[in-house]
N, C-alpha and C positions, 0 to 999 in steps of 0.2 A: 343665879348672885349663888348660890348653893355650890352649883356645877364652877362657878369664876373661881371661888376660893378654893374649892381644890384642886383646878390646876396650877394656883399660884403656891398655895403648897407641896405639889409634888414639885416645881421647878425647885422652890427655897431645898427639897431635898437633895434634888438629882444637883445642884451646884454645892451644895454641900457633901455630898460626897465626893463629887469630884474636887473642893477642894482641898478634902481629908487625902484623898490618894494622891495627888499633887504634893501635899506637902509630906507624907510616906513616903513617897519614892524618893524627895528631895533629901529627909530626915537620912535614909538608906543609903542614898548614894555619898552621903556627908559622912557617916560611919564607916563606910566598905572602902573609902579613901586609906590608901596605904601611908602609915607616916613609915618614914626613911630617912637613914641617918648618911644623905650623902653630904651633909654638912662637914662630919666627919672625911668621908672620902675628900673632899675637897683640901682640907688642910692637910694632908696626906700627902694628898701630888702637890701643894707647894712645898714640899722639903727637897724635891726632884731637881734642884738647880731652875734656871730660867731663859724664857726663850724672847726676846724681843726681835722686833718686824719693824723696818722702817723705810717710807720709798725712797727713790733719789731717780739718779738719771746718770746713764753710763760717762765715762770720760773719752771722747774724741777729741783730734786736731780739728774737724770740721765740726762746729756746734747743734748743726742743723742737720749731726746724723745721730746725737745722744739720745739713745732707747730712756723709756720709764723702766722702772727695774724695780726691784727690792731687795733690801739686803738684810738676813735672815744670821743672829746670832742666837749658836745653843750656848749657855754658859754656864761650866761644870757637868756634865750629865754624867749620870750613872754608869758607870762601864756598864753593868748587868741591863742596862735599859737600852735597846734599839731606840735612839734619841730622833731619830728621823727615819723618814719615807720619801722616797722619788717614784711618781708615776709620770707617764707619757705625758699627762696636761695638770697633775697636781702635786706639790709637796706639802707634805703633812709632819710636823713635828711635836711631840709628846713631853710632857714630864709625869712623872710619879709611879708607882707602883711596876715593878717589868713585868710579874707575870699576867698585869692586867692588860700592857702595854703589848707586849710578846700577842695576847689573847688578842687585843682591837686589831692588832696589825695584820694577822693570820686572816681574820676575817675581812677586814678592808681590802688583801689581795684577792681573796677567791673573787667579792661583791665585783672588783674591776674586771676579773679574768670570765665574769661568768657575763657582764653586762655591757663592757667597752665596746661590741662593736652594736649593741644596740642606741644606746644613749652616750657613748663616745666622751663620756667623762665629762659631760658637760657644767659649764657653771652650777656649783652649789650642789651638784650632787652628791660627790666625795662628803661634802660637808653635812649635808641632808641625810646622808646612810645613818654615819657615824653618830650622829645626835639622835637618829631614831633608834639606834643599837645600846646606845650609853640610857637615854630616859626610859627605854623598856625595862634594863637593867634596875635601873634606881626604883623604877616604881610598878610595876607590873612582877617583879620576879621574888622569890621569898630569899635571893641571896642576897648577899652583899652587892651595894654600889660599887663601879668601876672606880680606882683611886688615881683617875686619867685624868690628866688637861690637854686637849690637841687644840694643834692650830694648824689650819689648811691654808693654801694659798691655791687661788686658781683664776686664769685670766687675771693677774694684778689686783683681784680683790682679794681681801682676807678675812675669816673666821674663825672663833673662837668657842670654844664647848669646854664645856665643865660638867663634873659629876652628875650633875643632876639634867645633863642633856639639851640644857639651853642652851641655843647656839647666835649668837652676835656676829654682826657683818660688822665692820670698821670702815667708815666710811674714809678715814682718812689716811688708811694704809698703817697707820704707827701704833703700836700696842705692845703689849709684853702678857707672860704670864706665868705663873708659877711661883718662886721665891720673889717674893718684895714686888710682887706684880703693878700693886699699886701708887707705889713711891716711882719707879721705872717709869711708868707711861705717864705722869705726872711732869716729870723730867722731861722727856721726849716732846708732849707736847708743848711746854714752854721754850726747849730749843728751838723745835720748829716754827711756833709762831714769831720767834725774831728774825727768822731768815725767810726773804723779801720773795726767794724762787726756791725751787725740790733744791737740796743738796747734791753737789756729786756724792759719787760712792766714797770719796775718802771723809767727806766731810760727813755722813751721814754715818761712817765708821767711829769717825771720833764722836759724834752723838753719843751712839749708842754707846759709846764706852765709858763717857762721862755721864749717861745715866746710872750707869750699874755704881760706876766709884762712887757717885752721890748720894747713892744709898748703900753705903759699906763706911767703916772707919776711916779706910785706907784705901788705895787704887792696890796695896801689895795684897789686899788680898782675894782681889778678882783673878782664877785661874783664867789660862790661855783659851779663851773660848773657839768655837768653830764658826767660821762667816761663811755664808753663801750671800751667791749674787744671784738672783734672778731672773730671767728674762722671757717674752716669748719670741719664739721662730716660726715665725710664719712663711709658709708654705704659697706663693700667689699662683701656681700651677693648680693647687687642689682647693683655696681658698680654707685652711686647716692652717690650724699651727700646735707646736709642741711647747714642753718649756724646756728652757735650759737653762739649766743648773752647773755655776763656778764655786770652786773653792778659793777663797781668800788667802793668798800664802800666807803660810804664821810670820815668818819674821815681820810683814806688814802689820799684823795686828800688834806684834811684838814691838816694836818701835814705835807705836801709838800708845800702846801702853806705858812703856819707859817715858814717852815725853809726857804723860798725865803727870805721873810719880812724878819726874821735877819738876812741872810746872806746881803740884803740889805742895812741894817740899818750900820753892821759891816763895808761893804764896804763902805759907806757915814763917818762912822768915822775913820777910817782911809784915806782919803780924807781931813779930817778936820785936822787930825794930820801932815799930808806932808804940808797942806796949814802954818799952823800955826808955824812948823819949818821951811818953807822955809820964811817966812818973820819976824822968830827971826835974821836969819844969814845975 
């Protein structure tokens, strides 16, 4: 009986020690988790322009030959920031501090040079690398987190990375980052829900510009954005594909902006007429 009691006492002692050790380690891990200011970097990265991406279909005479594509708008990019990077199989857009964008761009180019023959820049590799690099700077380095937001397009899939290193895959293919991104995303999704089919390139351009204009006080505040059309160019002989990047002509974008401005003026005139008629009654 005495031996049994001693055994139970020893068992309880070991349990208490184990619990104490586990709690101590848990407390230690909580205390040593770095507190970072990535929110400040996120706010800073939101000041350098807006990037909008929207899915679309190319326009050809034969509707069966239309290809899935992505339209990317870079609005108000800073002249000091290399606002996009084109790789064989990826398109990367940036908003944020110029020095941080330049640093990440150099690291990305070094990564793809070292790994292109092994990984072939497969899906998510570029996004995964950038997210891990940003996360390391935000949580494990003593320096300031990168004030950069990143958009990565690979194989018609879209990722965004914030200054904490959080990587989001947008299954719809439509999103925005940078200045007024949340409001622009809301406008994009609302417009796409109203479309029964995937919009054409022309329709997608108008939707994106309308989303930007609806988040401004007037369309005159929208600077002429740089617009890219991204499609995949498949090679049947090698069963591989590369990214084809085309630039939408500025005069097409400018014409769409003028149409939106005219439409906005007409709507204002209609509202004024209705208001005057109501006051006369």
